[in-house]
C-alpha positions as CSV (number, residue, x, y, z in Angstrom):
1,X,-39.2,0.7,-60.7
2,X,-40.4,2.2,-57.4
3,X,-37.7,4.9,-57.6
4,X,-38.8,5.9,-61.1
5,X,-42.4,6.1,-60.0
6,X,-41.3,8.2,-57.0
7,X,-39.4,10.6,-59.4
8,X,-42.3,11.0,-61.8
9,X,-45.1,11.2,-59.2
10,X,-42.9,13.4,-56.9
11,X,-42.3,15.8,-59.8
12,X,-46.0,16.1,-60.5
13,X,-46.8,16.6,-56.9
14,X,-44.1,19.2,-56.5
15,X,-45.4,21.0,-59.6
16,X,-49.0,21.0,-58.3
17,X,-47.9,22.1,-54.8
18,X,-45.9,25.0,-56.3
19,X,-48.9,26.1,-58.3
20,X,-51.1,26.0,-55.2
21,X,-48.5,28.0,-53.2
22,X,-47.9,30.3,-56.2
23,X,-44.2,29.7,-56.3
24,X,-44.1,28.0,-59.8
25,X,-42.5,31.0,-61.5
26,X,-39.7,31.2,-58.9
27,X,-38.5,27.7,-59.1
28,X,-37.5,25.3,-61.9
29,X,-38.4,21.8,-62.7
30,X,-35.5,20.4,-60.6
31,X,-36.8,22.2,-57.4
32,X,-40.3,21.0,-58.2
33,X,-39.1,17.4,-58.3
34,X,-37.0,17.8,-55.1
35,X,-39.9,19.5,-53.2
36,X,-42.3,16.8,-54.3
37,X,-40.1,13.9,-53.4
38,X,-39.0,15.3,-50.0
39,X,-42.6,16.3,-49.2
40,X,-43.8,12.8,-50.2
41,X,-41.1,11.2,-48.1
42,X,-41.8,13.3,-45.0
43,X,-45.5,12.9,-45.3
44,X,-45.1,9.2,-46.0
45,X,-43.0,8.6,-42.9
46,X,-44.9,10.9,-40.5
47,X,-48.5,11.2,-41.6
48,X,-49.2,7.8,-43.3
49,X,-48.6,5.7,-40.1
50,X,-51.0,7.9,-38.2
51,X,-53.9,7.6,-40.7
52,X,-53.1,4.1,-42.1
53,X,-52.5,3.1,-45.7
54,X,-49.4,2.7,-47.8
55,X,-47.0,5.5,-48.4
56,X,-46.2,6.5,-52.0
57,X,-42.6,5.3,-51.4
58,X,-43.8,1.7,-51.3
59,X,-44.8,2.0,-55.0
60,X,-48.5,1.9,-54.3
61,X,-50.2,4.9,-55.9
62,X,-53.6,5.5,-54.4
63,X,-55.6,8.7,-53.9
64,X,-54.8,8.7,-50.2
65,X,-51.1,8.5,-50.8
66,X,-51.1,11.2,-53.4
67,X,-53.1,13.6,-51.3
68,X,-50.9,13.0,-48.2
69,X,-47.8,13.5,-50.4
70,X,-49.3,16.7,-51.8
71,X,-50.0,18.0,-48.3
72,X,-46.5,17.2,-47.3
73,X,-45.1,19.1,-50.4
74,X,-47.3,22.1,-49.6
75,X,-46.2,22.2,-46.0
76,X,-42.6,21.9,-47.1
77,X,-43.0,24.8,-49.6
78,X,-44.7,26.9,-46.8
79,X,-41.7,26.2,-44.6
80,X,-39.2,27.1,-47.4
81,X,-41.1,30.4,-48.0
82,X,-41.2,31.1,-44.3
83,X,-37.4,30.9,-44.0
84,X,-36.7,32.6,-47.4
85,X,-39.1,35.6,-47.1
86,X,-40.3,35.6,-43.6
87,X,-43.9,34.9,-44.7
88,X,-45.8,31.7,-45.7
89,X,-47.5,33.5,-48.6
């Protein structure tokens, strides 16, 4: 059940992050889900222990875990844009 929650929430987070970074038209739903999940995982393992709380990968969905995952997805999209285009955008 936790994996299904991670897929759904990760997809939504990836979609919102792509809208914030204005890359929604360039990537499909699959890349949105991948960016959201990878961003949530990275943020969950790196940022969450520093600020406390439960990562979204634990199955606990709180505002803190969603915001941390969103920030992780935005940072990941910025890095992808930096390597693809040479600019964060």
